[in-house]
C-alpha positions in Angstrom: 20.6 139.0 159.5 18.5 138.1 162.6 15.0 139.4 162.7 13.7 141.5 165.6 12.0 140.2 168.7 8.9 138.0 168.7 7.9 134.6 170.0 4.7 132.6 169.4 2.8 129.9 171.4 0.4 127.6 169.6 -2.0 125.8 171.8 -5.0 123.8 170.7 -5.2 125.8 167.4 -5.0 129.2 169.1 -2.0 131.5 168.7 -0.5 133.8 171.2 2.2 136.3 170.1 4.8 137.8 172.5 6.2 141.0 171.1 6.0 141.9 167.4 9.3 143.3 166.1 9.9 144.2 162.5 10.0 141.1 160.3 7.5 139.1 162.4 5.0 138.7 159.7 7.7 137.6 157.3 8.6 134.7 159.7 4.9 133.8 160.1 4.6 133.6 156.3 7.7 131.5 156.0 6.2 129.1 158.6 2.9 129.1 156.9 1.1 130.2 160.0 -2.4 131.7 159.7 -2.2 134.9 161.6 -6.0 135.2 161.7 -5.7 132.5 164.5 -3.7 135.0 166.7 -6.1 135.7 169.5 -3.8 137.7 171.8 -0.6 139.7 171.5 1.5 140.5 174.6 3.9 143.4 174.3 6.8 143.7 176.7 7.6 147.4 176.2 7.5 150.3 173.8 10.8 150.1 172.1 10.9 149.9 168.3 12.5 146.5 168.1 9.5 145.0 169.9 6.5 146.8 168.3 7.4 148.0 164.8 5.9 144.8 163.3 2.5 145.6 164.8 1.1 148.1 162.1 1.7 145.6 159.3 0.3 142.8 161.3 -2.9 144.7 162.1 -3.4 145.7 158.4 -2.6 142.3 157.1 -5.2 140.7 159.4 -7.9 142.7 157.7 -7.0 141.0 154.4 -7.5 137.5 155.7 -11.2 137.8 156.7 -10.6 138.1 160.4 -13.8 138.1 162.4 -12.8 137.6 166.0 -11.5 140.5 168.2 -7.8 140.8 168.6 -6.6 141.5 172.2 -3.3 143.3 172.6 -1.8 143.6 176.1 1.1 145.9 177.0 2.3 149.1 178.7 0.0 152.1 179.0 1.3 153.9 175.9 0.5 150.9 173.6 -3.0 152.3 173.0 -1.5 155.6 171.9 0.9 153.9 169.5 -1.8 151.8 167.9 -4.3 154.7 167.6 -1.7 157.0 166.1 -0.6 154.4 163.5 -4.2 153.7 162.5 -4.7 157.4 162.0 -1.4 158.3 160.3 -1.4 155.3 158.0 -5.1 155.5 157.3 -5.4 151.8 158.2 -8.4 149.8 157.0 -9.3 147.6 160.0 -12.4 145.4 159.7 -12.3 143.7 163.1 -12.2 144.8 166.7 -8.9 145.6 168.4 -9.0 145.6 172.2 -6.0 147.1 173.8 -5.5 146.3 177.5 -3.0 148.3 179.7 -1.0 145.9 181.8 -0.3 146.0 185.5 1.6 143.3 187.4 -0.6 140.2 188.0 -2.9 138.0 186.0 -3.8 139.8 182.8 -5.4 137.0 180.8 -7.4 134.1 182.1 -9.7 131.3 180.9 -11.0 128.2 182.6 -7.8 126.3 181.7 -5.1 129.0 181.0 -3.7 132.2 182.5 -1.0 134.7 181.7 0.8 136.6 184.4 2.6 139.9 183.8 5.5 141.0 186.0 7.5 144.2 186.1 11.0 144.3 184.7 13.6 147.0 185.1 14.4 148.7 181.8 14.6 152.2 180.4 10.9 152.2 179.7 8.1 150.4 181.6 8.6 146.8 180.7 6.9 143.5 181.5 7.8 139.8 181.4 5.1 137.2 180.9 4.4 133.7 182.1 1.7 131.6 180.5 0.5 128.7 182.6 -2.0 126.0 181.9 -4.1 125.2 184.9 -4.0 121.7 186.3 -5.9 119.0 184.3 -8.0 116.3 185.9 -6.2 113.2 186.9 -6.5 109.9 184.9 -9.8 108.0 185.2 -9.4 104.6 186.8 -12.3 102.4 185.4 -11.3 99.5 187.7 -12.1 101.6 190.7 -15.5 102.6 189.2 -16.3 98.9 188.6 -15.2 98.0 192.2 -17.5 100.6 193.6 -20.4 99.3 191.6 -20.8 102.3 189.3 -22.5 101.3 186.0 -20.7 102.3 182.9 -22.2 105.2 181.0 -23.3 108.7 182.0 -22.2 108.3 185.6 -18.7 107.6 184.5 -18.7 110.8 182.4 -20.0 112.9 185.3 -17.3 111.6 187.6 -14.6 112.3 185.0 -15.9 115.9 184.8 -15.3 116.3 188.5 -18.9 115.9 189.7 -20.2 113.5 192.4 -22.9 110.9 191.6 -25.5 109.1 193.7 -26.1 105.4 193.1 -29.4 103.7 193.3 -28.7 102.5 196.8 -28.2 106.2 197.9 -24.4 105.9 198.1 -22.6 109.1 197.1 -19.4 108.7 195.1 -17.0 111.6 194.8 -14.9 112.1 191.7 -11.7 111.9 193.7 -12.5 108.3 194.5 -12.0 107.1 190.9 -9.8 109.8 189.5 -6.0 110.1 189.9 -4.2 113.2 191.2 -4.6 116.3 189.1 -1.9 116.6 186.3 0.1 119.8 186.2 -0.1 122.0 183.1 2.6 123.4 180.9 4.3 126.7 181.6 6.1 129.1 179.2 7.9 132.3 180.4 9.2 135.2 178.3 11.7 137.7 179.7 13.5 140.4 177.8 15.1 143.9 178.2 15.8 144.1 181.9 18.4 144.5 184.5 19.1 141.3 186.4 16.7 140.9 189.3 16.7 137.9 191.6 12.9 138.3 191.9 12.4 137.3 188.2 13.1 133.7 189.2 9.9 133.7 191.3 7.8 134.6 188.3 9.2 132.0 186.0 9.7 129.2 188.6 9.3 125.7 187.1 8.7 126.8 183.5 9.0 124.1 180.9 10.5 126.7 178.6 12.0 130.0 179.5 13.0 132.4 176.8 15.3 134.9 178.4 17.5 137.7 176.9 21.2 137.2 177.1 22.4 140.3 175.4 26.0 140.4 176.4 29.0 138.3 177.5 30.1 138.6 181.1 33.0 140.9 180.4 30.5 143.5 179.3 28.4 143.2 182.5 28.9 146.9 183.2 27.7 147.9 179.8 24.7 145.6 180.3 23.9 147.3 183.6 24.2 150.8 182.1 21.8 149.9 179.3 19.5 147.9 181.6 20.1 144.5 179.9 21.3 141.1 181.1 24.3 139.0 180.4 24.0 135.4 179.4 25.3 134.3 182.8 22.7 136.4 184.6 20.0 134.8 182.5 21.4 131.4 183.4 21.3 132.3 187.0 17.6 133.0 186.8 17.1 129.7 185.0 19.0 127.8 187.7 17.3 129.6 190.6 13.8 129.0 189.0 14.6 125.4 188.2 13.2 125.6 184.7 13.2 122.6 182.4 15.1 124.4 179.7 16.1 128.0 178.7 16.6 129.5 175.3 18.8 132.6 175.1 17.5 135.3 172.7 17.6 139.1 172.1 21.4 139.1 171.5 23.4 142.3 170.9 23.9 142.9 167.2 27.6 143.1 168.0 27.7 139.3 167.9 27.7 137.4 164.7 26.0 134.0 164.7 29.4 132.4 165.1 30.2 134.7 168.1 27.0 133.6 169.9 28.8 130.4 171.0 30.5 132.5 173.7 27.2 133.5 175.2 26.1 129.9 175.1 29.3 128.7 176.8 29.1 131.2 179.6 25.4 130.4 180.3 26.0 126.7 180.3 28.7 127.0 183.0 25.8 127.9 185.3 22.8 126.3 183.7 23.7 123.4 181.3 20.2 123.1 179.8 20.6 126.3 177.8 20.3 126.6 174.1 20.5 129.5 171.6 17.1 130.4 170.2 17.2 131.1 166.5 14.7 132.6 164.0 11.8 130.3 163.3 13.0 127.7 165.8 10.1 125.5 167.0 9.7 123.6 170.3 7.1 121.0 171.3 6.2 121.0 175.0 4.4 117.7 175.7 1.6 117.3 178.1 2.6 116.1 181.5 1.7 112.7 183.0 -0.4 111.9 179.9 
């Protein structure tokens, strides 16, 4: 009874969707999430269990008065898939859809956020994604400002924004003199449908949350290799090497009942204890650091 693959990040009211398997919009409705707030969708690869929810999602977004463009990132054939579905299903779309073919590297960037795509090894071109917040300014220390003779008001605001100020006596005060060290941002990584590669750890290093496929138990490692998937232990090895804060296993083989999944969890925790089983509509809160 598990739905197909998708994960969502909500940040400051904006929604980012990773993969869109069949049933995604049902989960969004159950969670009372307003999908018109989805600004970007990141697709890992062109297998049905990761994209069949897209047509319905695109059509439904036309019914909720969407005005902003929707950006969809993924492999080169994603554009063909969307265009063919729009034509064959005679979709009514009243907003702009911008499809971006992904290559390894930074594929999305704003002044405070970036998403990196990295190549995985599957039966079709496949990408993992890491979403990183850029460092935030350090904490403002008013006592230092007072000590330096900086009058409270606009000058304090300028210093907090990172600018330097000039006092009436000609003294130049740099922002770093009254601000603490920059605070690191939060990081989320998404890895699915791939052979184990030790290089994956480099791309997900230090993630606050890693969602990583653990499709098979270790006794089926050869089957995993043939199908270009990972075992739970291999996922845990990546988490350990990358020193992530926590890892959620997902994308399990349908051969496992919900009860059977405890075996995957047990095997993963032998290598990386901070592993949990990700479930449909499970939610996580990643707090800001040093706040």
